[in-house]
Every structure is written in structure tokens, then in C-alpha cells.
Steps between C-alpha positions, in 0.01 A plus 500: 500500500321754282131537585293612201137525396276694270603803705846462343388618154458858381278371220212396726333622819502240776249478785517559874451124544819438302695727735349338808607159372853632455492650852412158642773318307772754576408480869541121484837537327619750760395266782687217327815712463490487119671791324256647249413800287154613391465583131258787453406699192674839483165683526457363852814676615659224711664159473735408217439503126546141383610621158793687659635236740756231420311168477814321618451660841194282564472126550119506507214693343176490698188625318213592733125525431293545188449298183762276342472496123721511197508881522793662318585694818514183707709329235742792492538490878560125508741508206699776672535280809539173310803418713300519824261253657157643425212455744146638495273527803141617551431498127209407276616260230326628189696288254755221502728731303513721807559213739783372280697820556558401864674210670259488795150645533270546803168587342211669670279359225567250224329190361188558708688520833524817707700630798449824695692801370800618703339842553286340772808487725706780647466788743189715501603863456340775703446838339227763523241491222449842346190616317586781259264752343654693211346793320558625147608855432208729585468768234310737726822565694698598193876493535471441876427132444789268576298179480736326258809575708330403827371175350847421363657557842244272668541225239880513529474481878266201491734317260832575668365416848338180363170592666194289421233733370185523295336791323174649619307620198242756606324529164140382488532337161772286350401348167288295478393498866387740767711528814313531829612666824471173696777354282738787572422511871548125541844529340597784732414286803747237376791746485729596786566849366342720234712727280269751338529774241120527515265663748255212529760228554628712790148527640423130456831397655413700811143364494631144508769560763793481259786748535540707185803659337330790324706621203367824358563504123454877471786744564414726790231261620138452396206283597703207642685729739178686582315178578782372719479830689122471533538151648800595711703228329874557552674290232504723194777542244491810279560434131844655523604264782387159368829308495605149592648621827187695593282200417727277712454728800124525444465121472698450819271749673190320371627163624622631836167455679501870590213596269212316668403819684519727195291247303228500767509879517481533121198271481332695781564830320354349185184386678454839666544683170256265327244568774538876446463456124181303555365772728579760234324304226200433725476871572510581128221251434286669766517844345 
């Protein structure tokens, strides 16, 4: 059996739901002892390319998830495997022309009827959620800035390790709306780990009891490294050392449970320093 879907075409971008549907079906086929291949678009980097295989090698074509219509891509696929039994499962029947391309169809919605999508089934993966604060190149540091390289290393690491992450934007204004600190701080509390190229995301991670991988974007170290030192925070990567392997080790350290003490100590140092700053300002006001 060849399992295909909209993820099988280079010409379109499929969705995560399409892949989850395929995961469910291929798991069923494996449990049933059915020999099968998964047809994935070359840009996805895995599976087989349905345009390169010999259609005679397959007795069945199983199309999973998404709309069924008279799309030229869908017609090309079905014509290529005209000698196979063609089934479709977990699909939305958009037109009878699409339904007619298949011998059997299990629709998730058609003719006013609906069934739950296959993505509702399957194992629930466990992975740490990472909040990431990038920074643009900072002109004041001249040729010492390595922000682009550091960001690229972090993005590559997040992608190759398949880590769930979201970006923390620290800017106050993003057209057409103002961003408020409560929004950023609430997001930080929903992360397991913070990866920060910025001083304030480091500070807020510590404030909200989240271990931080501080990545200084400036060669030789600048305000991120200085702030980590002021707080006594130990997980700091110099710009020159931000690599996938270094980030792996730092993430493992952050998830080890060994940083509860350093987090408490960093918050305490922060409170003590804030108290001294208040005393200083009060003294200035009294002069």
C-alpha cells in the first residue's frame, strides 16, 4: 500500500493535521501487518517520492486527510496509480469529481454529515516548550555583533531537535497595537525554558522561576553576560560558543532539576540589588 496525502506534493504546503492523520493510519497499517510506504514531498526530506516509484509495486493507494476535489494534482496521482485500488480516508468531499477518483471513501465531512478527524487519536508527545527571545544586530557594538549568526544557530537547533517553541517579542509596539509587559510575562510562565539573546528576557525568566539559556549575541560578551553575572545565573553561552551541541547541553542542564537553587539565589540577588537602587534614589531625592 502507498499512503499519500497533500503532504505528498511539492506544489503545495500541507498542514500538521495532514501529517497526524497519516501517522494514525500508518500506525494502524503496521498493527495490521500491512506492508506500506509513505509518499512525502521531496522538501520534507523523508518517505518516498510517488513520482519516482513503480506504480506496479503497489496494490492499493490510500489518500489521507484534506479536501477531495477535481484538483489536477489529485488527478495526476490517481491516474499514475490507476492500476491500484484507490481509497481515501479522513477527507472532506468538496466535489463529486474528487470522490469519483477513488473506489472507496471514508469522509470526515460530506453531504451534511461529519465524523471526528483522525488527528484526535494517537500518542501525546512530551517535549519541553521553549520561549525564545531574539535580538536584531545592535549597531552600537559595531563589528562585535554576532546576532545574525547566533539567531541562525538557535533557529537551526530548534528545527533539527523538533522542539516546540514560540517567540517572545520584547518590543512595546507592533503595528497596529501596543504590546504590554503582562502579555510577555504570561507567556514566559507557560514555557519550560527560556532561550534569550536579550537582557530582559533573561531577567524575566529568572523572575518567573524559569531556567534560562542566556546566549550573548556580542563577541567578547556584553550586557547579557554582565546581567547573568549580576544575578549569579550560571547558564550563559558566549556568542562564539552558541552551537547545537552547546544548546543541547544547556537544555539538559535546565531540565535536570539542578537549577532550583540558582534560580532562588538569582531572584534574591535581584531583590537585594533593587532595594539598594531604591535606597540610592531615595537618598538623591533627599538632597
